C-alpha positions in Angstrom: -0.2 0.0 0.0 1.0 3.4 -0.5 0.5 7.3 -0.8 -0.2 9.1 -3.8 -0.1 13.3 -3.5 -2.4 14.7 -5.7 -4.0 18.0 -5.7 -7.9 19.0 -4.9 -10.9 21.7 -3.9 -13.2 21.9 -1.4 -16.1 24.3 -0.7 -16.1 26.6 1.7 -19.2 25.7 3.8 -21.2 27.4 6.5 -22.1 25.1 9.9 -25.1 24.8 8.4 -24.3 22.3 5.2 -24.5 25.4 2.3 -21.8 26.7 0.6 -20.5 30.2 0.9 -20.3 32.4 -2.2 -17.2 34.4 -3.0 -19.5 37.6 -3.4 -23.2 37.8 -1.9 -24.3 40.6 -4.2 -23.1 38.5 -7.1 -24.0 34.9 -6.9 -22.8 34.0 -10.9 -19.0 34.3 -9.1 -19.9 30.8 -8.0 -18.8 29.6 -4.5 -15.6 29.9 -2.5 -13.3 26.8 -3.1 -10.2 26.0 -1.1 -7.1 24.1 -2.7 -6.1 21.2 -0.6 -3.1 18.9 -0.8 -4.7 15.0 -1.1 -2.8 11.5 -0.1 -4.8 8.6 -2.3 -4.2 5.4 -1.4 -3.2 3.2 -4.1 -2.1 -0.3 -4.3 1.2 -0.8 -6.4 1.6 -4.5 -5.3 5.1 -6.0 -5.0 7.9 -6.8 -6.9 8.4 -10.2 -5.9 6.7 -13.2 -4.4 7.9 -15.7 -2.2 5.3 -18.1 -1.1 4.4 -21.8 0.8 2.0 -24.0 1.6 1.8 -26.8 3.6 -1.0 -29.2 4.1 -1.9 -32.9 5.3 -4.5 -34.3 4.0 -6.6 -37.3 5.4 -8.6 -39.2 3.0 -12.4 -39.6 4.9 -14.2 -41.6 1.8 -13.6 -41.7 -1.5 -12.9 -38.5 -3.5 -13.4 -36.6 0.0 -10.4 -35.3 2.3 -10.0 -33.4 5.0 -6.8 -30.9 5.3 -5.1 -29.2 8.0 -3.1 -26.6 6.7 -1.0 -23.4 7.4 -0.2 -20.9 3.9 2.9 -17.8 4.8 3.5 -15.5 2.3 4.9 -12.4 1.6 4.9 -9.7 -1.2 7.4 -6.4 -1.0 8.3 -3.8 -2.7 12.5 -3.8 -3.4 12.6 -1.0 -5.4 10.7 2.2 -4.3 12.8 4.4 -6.3 10.3 2.8 -10.0 7.6 4.0 -8.4 7.7 6.9 -10.5 4.5 9.7 -10.4 3.2 10.7 -13.5 5.4 14.7 -14.3 1.7 15.4 -15.0 0.8 15.0 -11.7 3.5 15.8 -10.0 4.0 19.0 -10.7 0.7 19.9 -10.7 1.0 19.0 -7.0 4.2 20.8 -6.1 3.0 24.1 -8.0 -0.6 24.5 -6.6 -0.9 27.2 -3.8 -3.0 25.1 -1.1 -5.1 26.6 1.1 -7.2 30.3 0.8 -7.2 32.4 4.0 -8.4 35.6 2.0 -10.1 36.5 -1.1 -8.5 39.7 -3.0 -10.5 42.7 -5.0 -10.8 40.2 -7.4 -12.2 37.7 -5.8 -9.5 35.3 -6.1 -8.0 33.1 -3.5 -4.7 34.6 -1.2 -3.0 33.0 1.1 -2.0 29.8 -0.6 1.6 28.7 -0.1 3.4 25.5 -2.5 4.1 22.0 -0.1 7.7 23.1 1.7 9.3 20.3 1.6 8.6 18.8 -1.4 6.7 14.9 -1.2 9.2 12.4 -3.1 8.8 11.5 -6.7 7.4 8.5 -6.2 5.3 7.0 -4.2 5.2 7.1 -0.4 4.7 3.3 0.5 3.9 3.1 4.2 6.2 0.8 6.0 4.1 -0.8 8.2 2.6 -3.4 4.8 6.2 -3.5 2.9 8.3 -7.0 3.8 5.3 -7.9 6.6 5.2 -11.6 6.0 1.4 -12.6 5.6 0.0 -15.9 6.9 -3.1 -18.2 7.5 -3.6 -22.0 9.4 -7.0 -24.3 9.4 -8.7 -26.4 8.4 -10.7 -27.6 4.8 -13.0 -29.6 3.1 -11.9 -31.2 0.2 -13.6 -33.5 -2.1 -12.4 -33.9 -6.2 -14.0 -33.1 -8.9 -13.4 -35.1 -11.8 -15.4 -33.1 -14.6 -13.0 -29.8 -13.9 -9.9 -31.9 -12.8 -9.8 -29.7 -9.6 -11.0 -30.2 -5.9 -13.9 -28.2 -4.4 -12.9 -26.4 -0.9 -14.4 -25.4 2.1 -11.8 -24.2 4.4 -12.0 -21.8 7.8 -8.7 -20.0 8.3 -7.1 -17.7 10.5 -4.7 -15.4 9.9 -2.2 -15.5 12.9 -0.5 -12.4 11.5 -3.2 -10.0 10.3 -2.3 -6.6 10.0 -4.0 -4.4 12.2 -3.2 -0.6 13.2 -3.6 3.3 12.0 -2.1 4.8 9.3 -1.8 9.0 9.4 -1.4 10.5 5.0 1.6 12.0 5.0 1.0 15.4 3.7 -1.7 16.6 6.5 -4.5 19.5 5.7 -3.6 22.3 8.6 -6.0 24.9 9.3 -3.6 28.0 8.3 -5.4 26.7 4.9 -8.5 27.5 5.8 -10.3 31.5 6.2 -11.5 32.1 10.0 -14.4 31.8 11.4 -17.2 29.4 11.7 -17.5 28.2 8.0 -13.5 27.7 8.1 -13.2 26.5 11.0 -16.2 23.5 9.9 -14.7 23.0 6.5 -11.2 22.3 8.0 -12.6 19.5 10.0 -14.9 18.8 6.4 -11.8 18.5 4.9 -9.2 16.4 7.3 -12.2 13.7 7.5 -13.2 13.0 4.1 -9.6 14.1 2.5 -7.4 13.4 5.3 -8.6 10.8 7.3 -6.4 8.3 9.9 -7.2 4.9 8.1 -7.5 1.9 10.0 -5.7 -0.8 8.6 -7.7 -4.1 9.9 -7.4 -7.0 8.3 -10.0 -10.1 9.1 -8.9 -12.2 11.8 -10.8 -15.5 10.6 -13.0 -16.5 7.1 -15.0 -19.0 6.1 -15.2 -20.0 2.3 -15.5 -22.1 -0.3 -13.4 -22.4 -3.8 -13.0 -24.9 -6.6 -9.4 -24.8 -7.4 -6.2 -26.4 -6.9 -4.2 -23.2 -5.1 -6.7 -20.3 -3.5 
């Protein structure tokens, strides 16, 4: 898992949910919008895969068997430098003045700042998800299906190394990006909750499924 920096805008909103116009006397100018940095979650996958499976099959009758099993593997990113962000998107992020504390006489944003320091030019890999082993153990019921030449499996699995922690986006949305007052306070909290939340990375502790395949 990795973060992809990007640019977005959010409408300045009153606590009652109504947008704040740039000029109340001239609604045709539109509403007050604020540029904010956004960290999108992406899943680039790994460039190395190592996995193993151990099971012991116990025949019950004919093609039916039960099998306790242990699956383990890892899928890390060896070369994060290869996860380059598209130049057009990266240039937009580093050149956009984020924030809009006030409007000038022409109703244009003032008070925006360029990100400093600049974000890396490649995806920011979340360390908790890289080089983390994955594994499951459990019990499955197997029945070989000659028509498709593959076993039908019903299995229950427990995850002893599950991921269960919080992750905070590396580029924060801060209060200084918004104008003073109740609308600024409300929109700031709205932006944090919508575009920059603290993610809870929690894998399931156990699962119960069925499949028709040689491996799963």
